[in-house]
C-alpha positions as CSV (number, residue, x, y, z in Angstrom):
1,M,0.0,0.0,0.0
2,N,1.2,3.5,-0.8
3,K,2.4,5.2,2.3
4,F,1.7,8.7,0.9
5,L,-1.7,10.3,0.4
6,S,-2.5,11.9,-2.9
7,P,-3.1,15.7,-2.8
8,G,-6.8,15.1,-3.4
9,I,-7.2,12.6,-0.6
10,A,-5.1,14.7,1.8
11,F,-7.4,17.7,1.0
12,L,-10.5,15.6,1.7
13,C,-9.0,14.5,5.1
14,L,-8.3,18.0,6.1
15,L,-11.7,19.1,5.0
16,S,-13.4,16.3,7.0
17,S,-11.3,17.2,10.1
18,S,-12.3,20.9,9.8
19,L,-16.0,20.0,9.5
20,C,-15.8,17.8,12.5
21,Q,-14.2,20.5,14.5
22,A,-16.8,23.0,13.3
23,Q,-19.6,20.7,14.4
24,Q,-18.1,20.5,17.9
25,E,-18.3,24.2,18.4
26,R,-21.6,26.0,18.9
27,K,-21.9,29.8,19.2
28,F,-25.0,31.5,20.5
29,N,-26.1,35.1,20.1
30,L,-28.1,35.4,23.3
31,E,-29.7,38.7,22.2
32,K,-31.0,36.9,19.1
33,L,-32.2,33.9,21.0
34,F,-34.2,36.1,23.3
35,N,-35.7,38.0,20.4
36,D,-36.5,34.8,18.6
37,G,-38.2,33.2,21.7
38,M,-35.5,30.5,22.0
39,L,-35.0,31.0,25.8
40,I,-37.2,29.4,28.5
41,I,-38.5,32.3,30.6
42,S,-40.7,32.0,33.6
43,P,-43.8,34.3,33.8
44,N,-42.4,36.6,36.5
45,Q,-38.8,36.5,35.3
46,N,-37.0,39.8,34.6
47,I,-35.1,39.6,31.3
48,T,-34.2,42.2,28.7
49,A,-32.0,42.2,25.6
50,L,-28.7,44.2,25.7
51,A,-26.1,45.4,23.2
52,D,-22.9,46.8,24.6
53,G,-20.2,47.0,21.9
54,D,-19.4,43.4,20.9
55,K,-21.5,42.1,23.7
56,K,-24.9,41.0,22.3
57,G,-26.7,39.3,25.1
58,V,-29.3,39.5,27.8
59,S,-29.7,40.9,31.3
60,C,-31.7,38.5,33.5
61,N,-32.4,37.1,37.0
62,D,-33.1,33.5,38.1
63,I,-32.1,30.7,35.6
64,V,-32.8,31.1,31.9
65,W,-32.4,27.8,30.0
66,L,-31.7,27.6,26.3
67,K,-34.4,25.8,24.3
68,N,-33.4,22.6,22.5
69,V,-29.7,22.9,23.6
70,T,-27.9,20.2,25.7
71,F,-24.4,20.0,26.8
72,S,-22.4,17.0,28.0
73,T,-18.6,17.4,28.3
74,G,-16.2,19.9,26.9
75,S,-16.0,23.6,27.5
76,I,-18.3,26.5,28.1
77,D,-17.2,30.1,27.3
78,T,-19.2,33.2,28.1
79,D,-18.9,36.9,29.0
80,L,-20.5,38.1,32.3
81,R,-21.1,41.3,34.1
82,G,-22.4,41.6,37.7
83,K,-22.9,44.4,40.2
84,D,-20.8,45.6,43.1
85,V,-23.7,45.3,45.7
86,F,-22.8,43.2,48.7
87,Q,-24.7,39.9,48.8
88,Q,-26.9,40.8,45.9
89,S,-25.1,39.9,42.8
90,F,-24.5,36.2,41.9
91,L,-24.2,35.0,38.3
92,G,-22.8,32.1,36.3
93,I,-23.7,29.1,34.2
94,A,-25.9,26.2,34.9
95,F,-25.4,22.8,33.1
96,H,-26.5,19.2,33.1
97,G,-30.0,20.2,34.2
98,G,-33.4,21.2,33.0
99,H,-36.3,23.3,33.9
100,K,-37.1,22.9,37.6
101,A,-34.7,19.9,37.7
102,P,-31.4,19.1,39.3
103,Y,-28.4,20.9,37.8
104,D,-24.8,21.8,38.4
105,A,-23.6,25.4,38.2
106,I,-20.5,27.5,38.4
107,Y,-21.2,31.1,39.6
108,F,-19.4,34.2,40.6
109,R,-19.7,36.8,43.4
110,P,-18.6,40.1,41.8
111,F,-19.1,42.1,45.0
112,N,-16.1,40.1,46.4
113,F,-13.8,40.7,43.4
114,Q,-12.0,43.7,44.9
115,S,-12.8,43.2,48.6
116,S,-10.1,43.9,51.1
117,D,-11.5,41.2,53.5
118,T,-9.3,38.2,53.5
119,L,-12.1,35.6,53.7
120,R,-14.3,37.3,51.1
121,K,-11.3,37.2,48.7
122,K,-11.6,33.4,48.8
123,H,-15.3,33.4,48.0
124,M,-15.3,34.7,44.4
125,V,-16.1,31.6,42.3
126,Q,-18.3,28.7,43.5
127,Y,-19.4,25.3,42.3
128,I,-22.8,23.9,43.4
129,S,-24.8,20.8,42.6
130,E,-28.5,21.3,43.2
131,P,-30.5,20.2,45.1
132,D,-28.1,18.0,47.1
133,Y,-25.1,20.2,47.4
134,P,-26.0,23.9,47.7
135,W,-23.3,26.4,48.5
136,D,-24.0,26.5,52.3
137,R,-23.6,22.7,52.7
138,L,-20.4,22.6,50.6
139,R,-19.0,25.5,52.6
140,K,-19.8,23.9,55.9
141,E,-18.6,20.4,55.0
142,H,-15.8,21.2,52.7
143,P,-14.5,24.8,53.4
144,L,-12.6,26.4,50.6
145,V,-12.8,23.3,48.4
146,Y,-15.7,24.3,46.2
147,E,-15.1,28.0,46.2
148,Q,-11.9,30.0,45.7
149,G,-10.5,33.4,44.8
150,I,-9.5,34.7,41.4
151,T,-6.1,36.0,40.5
152,P,-6.0,38.6,39.1
153,A,-9.5,39.5,40.2
154,P,-11.7,41.4,37.7
155,M,-13.3,44.8,38.6
156,P,-16.8,44.1,40.1
157,T,-18.8,46.0,37.4
158,N,-16.7,45.2,34.4
159,W,-17.3,42.4,31.8
160,F,-15.2,39.4,32.5
161,H,-14.8,36.1,30.6
162,A,-15.3,32.6,32.0
163,H,-13.9,29.5,30.5
164,I,-15.4,26.4,32.2
165,V,-14.0,23.0,31.3
166,V,-16.2,20.0,32.2
167,D,-15.3,16.4,31.9
168,E,-17.0,13.3,33.4
169,T,-15.6,13.8,36.9
170,E,-13.9,17.2,37.1
171,I,-14.6,20.9,36.5
172,K,-12.0,23.7,36.0
173,V,-12.8,27.4,35.8
174,Y,-10.5,30.0,34.1
175,V,-11.2,33.7,34.3
176,N,-10.2,36.2,31.6
177,Q,-6.8,35.2,30.1
178,A,-5.6,33.1,33.0
179,T,-3.7,29.9,32.2
180,I,-4.1,28.6,35.7
181,P,-7.6,27.6,36.8
182,S,-9.2,29.7,39.6
183,L,-11.2,26.6,40.7
184,T,-10.7,22.9,40.2
185,V,-13.3,20.6,41.7
186,K,-14.6,17.1,41.5
187,K,-18.3,16.8,40.3
188,S,-20.7,15.8,43.1
189,N,-23.0,13.6,41.0
190,A,-23.0,11.2,38.0
191,R,-25.0,13.5,35.7
192,N,-23.1,13.9,32.4
193,E,-25.7,15.6,30.1
194,G,-28.5,18.1,30.3
195,W,-29.7,21.6,29.5
196,I,-27.5,24.6,29.6
197,G,-28.6,27.9,31.2
198,L,-27.7,31.4,32.4
199,W,-27.7,31.3,36.2
200,N,-28.4,34.3,38.3
201,D,-29.5,34.9,41.9
202,G,-30.4,38.4,43.1
203,L,-29.9,41.5,41.0
204,N,-30.0,41.1,37.2
205,G,-26.7,39.8,35.7
206,D,-25.5,40.4,32.1
207,F,-24.6,37.5,29.8
208,A,-23.1,37.5,26.2
209,N,-21.1,35.5,23.7
210,L,-21.9,31.9,24.8
211,V,-19.8,29.2,23.1
212,L,-20.1,25.5,23.7
213,K,-17.4,23.1,22.6
214,S,-18.1,19.4,22.8
215,A,-15.5,16.9,23.8
216,K,-17.2,14.1,21.9
């Protein structure tokens, strides 16, 4: 057998590889999804479209799930912006869940980003697994394991980028251009697929530029 590929076959291999890679990456314009009715919104939920430069997204409270979108393992990228109001701004990404169902989430506390308090500096990014492992149980039973600080910490009211890597047993969270994860945790359940959503508790949080990359 010829050990060398002809130019035509080589081109087809490269094309096939590129198509596979493209299929693994899904980009979502959250502003367009909202305008097209492709977000699951509760009757009393507060959500509006936003456009801030290259940030085309939504501002919302509670959890907003994407219709007909599931995520298993791979990475989640998004831009977020919270508020510098103590104990009133919590926002992040929910995954492996569904509407009114168990889910995992990574979320941030922007009001702690520039705090001078030593303990609050360690409570910037959090993992939870609802309903069995909420933040208070994890903090009590495993202090400073499922929540950590961020270095360098963003400004509380600025946009920041989250890169969340999810495999079958472990989750890593990178913020902005950091090459070292701010948080590395073991998953607290065996769920490996489900809906993807914008997670928020308290004052409205801003979300834009959601990208999902599948590992499979």
